[in-house]
N, C-alpha and C positions, 0 to 999 in steps of 0.2 A: 763450454769445454775448450780447453787450451789447444791450440794448434802449433805444431813444431815444424821447422824447416830442416829438411834433410839434404845435406850436400849443397846448400845454397847460402845466401847471405842471411844475416841475422834478422832482417826486417821482412823477409819473404814469408809467404804462407806455405801451404803444402806444395812441394815441387811437382811439376808436370813433366813426364818423360819426354814429351815432344819439345817442350821449351828447353829442357836440359840438353837433349840431343842437338838442337839448333845452336845452343850456346857453345857446345863442344865443337860443332862444325865451324862456327865463327872463330873460335880460338885456334882451330887447326889451320885455318887459312892465314893466320899471322906467322911472321918469320920465326923460325926455331933455330937453335944452335946445334941440333942434331944433324947427322949426315942423312942421306936419302934412305939408306938401309935402316939406320936407327929410327928414322921417322916412321918407316913402314912398321917396324916392330912395335914402336910406341903407340901407333894408331891401333894396331891389333889389341895391344894390352889395354888401351883406353876403351875399346869396344867391349872387351870382357868386363872391365870395371863398370861400364855403363849398364850392361845386362844385370850385373850383380846389384848395382844400385837401384835399377828399376824393379827388380824382384823384391829387394828390401822395402822399397817405397810402397809397392802394391800390398805387401804383407802389412806394413804399418798402416796403410789406408784402410784395409779390411779390419784391422784391429781397432782403428779409430771409429769405424762405423759400428762395430759391435759395442764399443764402449758408449757411443752416443745412444744406441738403441736401449742399452741397459739403463743409462741415465734417464732417458725419456720415460721408460717404464717405472723407474723409481719415483720420478716427479709425478706421474699420473697416480701412482699409488698413494703418494703423500697428499695429493689433491683430494682423492677419494676419502682418505682418512679425515681430512679437514672437513669435508662436506658431511660426513657421517657423525662427526663428533659434535655434540651440542655445546654451544658457547654460553656460559653462565656469567653474566655481568655482575660485578660486586654491587651491593646495595647502595654504596656511597657514590657510584658512578653517576655522572651528570649526563651520560649519553641517553637520549630519548628512546623509549621502546618503539619498535616498528609498528605496534598496534595501538599506540597512544596518539590521540588526535591533538590538534593544536590547543584546545581548551583544557587538556589534561585528562579527558575522559578515556577510558579503556574499553575496547570492544570485547565482549565475552559472548560465548554461546551457551545458552541454557538448554541442556539436553533433556531435562525433565520439565515439561511445561506446567506440571501440576505442583511443583515444589513451592510456589508462592500462592497456592490456593488453600483455603480452609479445608482440613481433612474431614470435616463434619458435613458442611453444606456444599462444599466444592465450588463456592464462589471465590472470586479474587480476594485475597486478604487486604484489609484496610486498617489503618491505624485507628485505635489501639489494637495490638495483638497480645494475647495472654498465653501463658504457659504454666503447666503444672510443675511439680518438683522434679519429675522425670524428663522434662523438656518437651512434652507434647503440647502443640500449639492449637489455638482456636480463636476465631474472631469473637468480637464482643457480643454480637447478637446470639451466637450459638452458646456462649457461656451462660446466658440467661435461659435459653431453651433447655439446656441439660442440667439446670439447677446447680451450676458451678461444680459439677462432678465430672472428672475426666472420663470419657467413655473408653479410653485405652487402658488405664490403670486404676481408675476409681479414686484417684487422689483429688484434692480440691484444685480447681482451676478458675481463673477469673480475677485473681488478686495480684498476681505478679506479671508485670509487663515483660514481653520479650523484646528487649531493646535492639538486639542484633538484627532480628527480622525487620523491625521498624526502620532501622537505618538503611537496610537494603531497599525497602519499599520507598524510602525517601530519595534514593539515589538512582534506582533503575528507571530507565526510560525506554519506551517502545513505540513503534509507529501506530498510528490510529488504525482501527479495524476497517475504516473506510478509505484506506490508502489507494486501493484500486479504483475508487470512485472520485479521486481528486483531492483528498485531504492529505497534506504533507506534514502535519504536526507530529512532533515527538512528545508523547504524553508520559508523565510520571505514572508508574504502576499504581500508586496509591490513589491517583486521580483518574484512572482509566474509566471507571464506571460513570463518573460525573461527566467526563468528556463525551462518552458514547451517547449519553442522553441529549447533549446539547450540540452535537456535531451537525453542521449544516450540509455535510456531504452524505448524509444517510441515504441508502439506496431506496429508490422508488420503482414500483413495477408498472409496466404499461397496462392500462385498464382495458384495452381492446381485446376482445376474445381471440384466442389462438396465438397471441403474441407473448413471448417469454422474455422480452427485453427487461433488464434491470440496470438502473444507473442513477446518478444524481438527478435532482429535479431539473437542472440545467441541461444535462445530456438527454433526459427524457423528452424535454420540450423539442430539442433538435431532432430527436428520433421520430417524434410524431410529425414534425414538419416535413421530414424527408421520406419516411417510410409509409406514413398513413395520411398522405395529403388528400384532403376531401372527406376524411372520416370524422373530423372535428368541426364543431360550429364556432366560427371566429366572432369575436365581439370586442368592444371597447368599454373601459370603465365609465360608469355614469350614464350610459345609454341603454334604454330599454330595447330588448330584442326578443323575438318569439322563438320558442323551442317546441319541436313537435316530436312526439313518440307515441307508441301504442301501449296498450294496457299490459303487454307481456315483455316489453323492453326492460332490461335490467339496469341499464345505465346509458348516459349520453355524455360524450366528451366535449368539453368547452375549452377553447383556446384563446386566451387573451393575447393581444398583439404585442405586448411588451414582455412576454416570456414566462407567463404563468398558466398552468393547466388547472381546470376544475372538472369535476365529474358530478353530474346530476343523477342520483341513484333512485331507483323505482322498485318497490317491493309490494306485491299483492297481499293484502290482508282481508279479514272478514268484512270490516267496515268500508274498505276501499283501498286505494293505493297509497302507500307511504312514500313520500318524496322528500329528499333532502339534498343539500348542496355541500360539497366538500372541496377543499383545496389540496391538490397533490403537491406536497412539500414536506420537508423534515419537520418533526414535531417541535423543534427548537426555532423554527423560522420566525422572524420578527413580524412578517407581514400578516395583517388581519383584515378581513373583508366582511362587509355588511351587504346582505342581499335581500331583495324583495321579490317574492314569487306570487303571481296572481293567476288563479284559474277562473274562467268565465263560462257561464252557461245561461242563455236566454234571459239576460237581464240581471242575473244574480252572479255573485263572484265570491271567491275565497282568496283572501290576501294574507300572506305569511311573511313575517320579517324575522331575521335571525342573523347570527354571525357564523361564518364558516369555521370549521375546524380542520386541522391538517391531518392528512392520512398519507400513508406510503403504499398502501395496497387496498384495492376495492374488495370489500366483502360485506356480508349481511350484518356484521357486528358494528359497522360504522354508523348505523341508524339508531339513535338514542331517543328516549321518550320526550326530551325537551327540545329536540332540534329537527323536527320533521313536520310536514304538512300532510294531513290525510285528505285525499280527494275521493269523494264517493264515486262509485262505479257509473252512476248516471251521467257524470261529467264527461265520460269517455265516448258517449254516443253509441249509436247502433253498430258502428264499424270498429269500435274499440280504440279510437284515436283521440288524442287531446292536444290542444295548443295552449301553452302557458306563456305568460309575459314575465320576463326576468330582467332584473337590473342588479348589477354588482358594483359596489363602490369600495374604494380603498379607505381604511379607517385611520391610517397613520397621518393623514392630513387634517383630520377633524380635531377641534379643540376638545379638551377633556370633558367639559360640561355637556357638549353636544353628544359625545360618545355615551355618557351616562344616561342622558335622556333617550337616546336611540336604543340603548340596551333595555331600559325599563319599558319603553313602548313596544319593543319586539317581544319581550317576555309577556306583556299583557295581551297582545294579539295572539300569541301562541297559546296562552292559557284559555282564552275565550274560544278559539277554534277547537281545541281538544275537548272542552266541555260540550260544545254544540255537537261534535261528532260522536261523543260518548253517549249522548241522548238520542242517537240515531237520527239526527236532523239531516235531511238531505240537502236543504238549502240554508246557508248561513252567510252572513255578511260580516266583514270586519273593516275597521277604519284605521287609517294611519294616525 
């Protein structure tokens, strides 16, 4: 806003009454050509003029304040209008979008999470995706199940690809479902199912009774070390160690010193107790372990060799027909307790031919033990 000088020099700002009065006083002290009486009259006239000028100046200052207030309100209104008005950039503009990342990707929000799912089986769509003439989509497996007849409009489906949806599936990335357990990968939507099966951060549940902890295998090992100290039997690979449990114990937790957990499961059956060893790790884990389990009683023994399988949660379904040892009830003694000798070895250090021989030997021993127990043999022996 422009400011004007009233009754002053051209380069002055708004005049101040006090400064003006001081200036007039200074000027009145200078010699004048008037007589004394004329000087008195002139001073009175100058005082009247000063009062009028001061009144005019005060009115002008008030008017300036009003104009400044009006201008400020207009500027604020213009700013509000600018904020409320959307700015649309031309398509040819080289200015980057605020939601565009450095690699050119654009962040979008998918409000309907089922839009990329098959409307028939409700699984995530994978390439190829088919559509009927009316645009209804279906995955390739569902097209076979419905005999290539669209369930929405009865038109043929399974012959025309939906390229638009396939392009979206090839472009959309989303975080792994195990993000909270440590996986930071961004996975293509079309590869989501494959990644979920092979993700090494799959959650594992604590096998101890009454504990609800769920986390990656690494976090679970740390959890057992801190929260369940003394509840697991510690061991080292390649060394034989004894394990003790009663006939009614469901499981025994084993903790290897290098960061791997195992669980020895026990289930009572008619012929005896079914015992098997599993590794608590994601199903895609590369680690494979060979174990030897021996039960002894008064000079006779049962020896079982096999390979561990990976589990994420302990339950009865983990015991399979080809991966367990049946220990007759007589081995538990009169107090219902048993002591087993166990040795666990890593298989990744074995040569391929040794692994094949070990697997064949373990299968042979497992078959012989199952045959002897199936014939209700209370005492059976096996060799390595």
